[in-house]
C-alpha positions as CSV (number, residue, x, y, z in Angstrom):
1,M,33.2,-48.8,38.8
2,L,35.4,-47.8,41.5
3,D,34.8,-44.2,43.4
4,P,37.7,-42.1,42.8
5,M,38.2,-41.3,46.4
6,E,38.5,-44.7,47.5
7,I,40.8,-45.1,44.9
8,L,42.7,-42.5,46.2
9,M,42.3,-43.6,50.0
10,N,43.5,-47.3,48.9
11,A,46.3,-46.3,47.0
12,R,47.5,-44.0,50.4
13,F,46.8,-47.1,52.7
14,E,49.0,-49.1,50.7
15,D,51.4,-46.8,50.6
16,V,51.7,-46.6,54.5
17,V,51.5,-50.2,54.6
18,Q,54.6,-50.3,52.2
19,R,56.4,-47.7,54.2
20,D,56.1,-49.5,57.8
21,L,57.0,-52.8,56.0
22,S,60.2,-51.3,55.1
23,K,60.8,-49.3,58.2
24,R,60.4,-52.9,60.3
25,E,62.5,-54.7,57.8
26,R,65.3,-51.6,58.3
27,K,64.7,-51.8,61.9
28,L,65.2,-55.8,61.7
29,R,68.4,-56.1,59.8
30,R,70.6,-53.5,61.6
31,K,69.1,-54.8,64.9
32,M,70.8,-58.0,63.5
33,K,73.9,-56.2,62.2
34,I,73.4,-57.3,58.6
35,S,74.3,-54.8,56.1
36,Q,72.4,-54.1,52.8
37,Q,75.2,-55.3,50.5
38,E,75.0,-58.5,52.8
39,M,71.5,-58.7,53.5
40,A,71.9,-58.5,49.1
41,S,74.1,-61.1,49.2
42,R,72.1,-63.4,51.8
43,S,69.0,-63.1,50.2
44,G,69.4,-63.2,46.1
45,V,68.0,-59.7,46.1
46,S,69.5,-56.8,44.4
47,L,71.0,-54.5,46.6
48,G,69.4,-51.7,44.3
49,S,65.8,-53.5,44.9
50,I,66.9,-53.7,49.2
51,K,67.4,-49.8,49.5
52,R,64.5,-48.8,46.5
53,F,62.6,-51.1,49.5
54,E,64.1,-49.3,52.2
55,Q,63.8,-46.2,51.0
56,T,60.2,-46.0,49.4
57,G,58.3,-49.4,50.4
58,E,57.9,-50.8,47.1
59,I,59.4,-54.3,46.4
60,S,58.5,-57.6,44.5
61,L,56.8,-60.2,47.2
62,R,59.6,-63.0,46.0
63,S,62.1,-60.2,46.8
64,L,60.1,-59.9,50.2
65,L,60.1,-63.7,51.2
66,R,63.6,-63.5,50.3
67,I,64.5,-60.7,52.6
68,A,62.1,-62.2,55.5
69,F,63.4,-66.1,55.0
70,V,67.2,-64.0,55.8
71,L,65.8,-62.0,58.4
72,G,64.1,-65.3,60.3
73,C,60.6,-63.7,59.6
74,L,59.4,-65.9,56.6
75,D,56.5,-68.1,59.0
76,D,54.9,-64.4,59.6
77,F,53.7,-64.5,55.8
78,D,51.7,-68.0,56.7
79,Q,48.6,-65.4,58.4
80,V,48.5,-63.9,55.3
81,F,44.8,-64.4,54.1
82,T,43.8,-66.3,56.7
83,R,41.5,-63.9,58.8
84,K,37.8,-64.7,58.1
85,H,35.5,-62.3,57.5
86,Y,32.2,-62.7,58.7
87,R,28.9,-60.9,57.7
88,S,26.6,-61.9,60.7
89,I,25.9,-63.9,63.6
90,Q,24.9,-66.4,62.5
91,E,28.2,-67.5,60.0
92,V,30.1,-67.8,63.0
93,I,27.6,-70.2,65.1
94,D,27.1,-72.1,61.6
95,E,31.0,-72.6,61.4
96,Q,31.2,-73.4,64.7
97,D,28.8,-76.0,64.0
98,E,30.5,-77.4,61.4
99,D,33.4,-77.3,63.5
100,A,32.2,-79.2,66.3
101,A,30.4,-81.8,63.7
102,G,34.0,-82.7,62.8
103,E,35.2,-83.7,65.6
């Protein structure tokens, strides 16, 4: 069972990440001189969804990917979930040995 404090901290973290993404999207959109209406037209995401995203950070993954495509940032998603998490130095050594054996 999850600790209520852990749930609260995770929700706050999610909110920070969402708002940060929306701020970066808005800044880049404006830099590229794309209005919200034009972004909606070019991305196929409703104007209401774009406004909501920029105000609250709330958006579906599909819509976020469409916006990223218009802004030329779709490749940024290639790195999501690729970071390796090691629990010990031995796991690092074992992976390096496996990589060396495969070459």
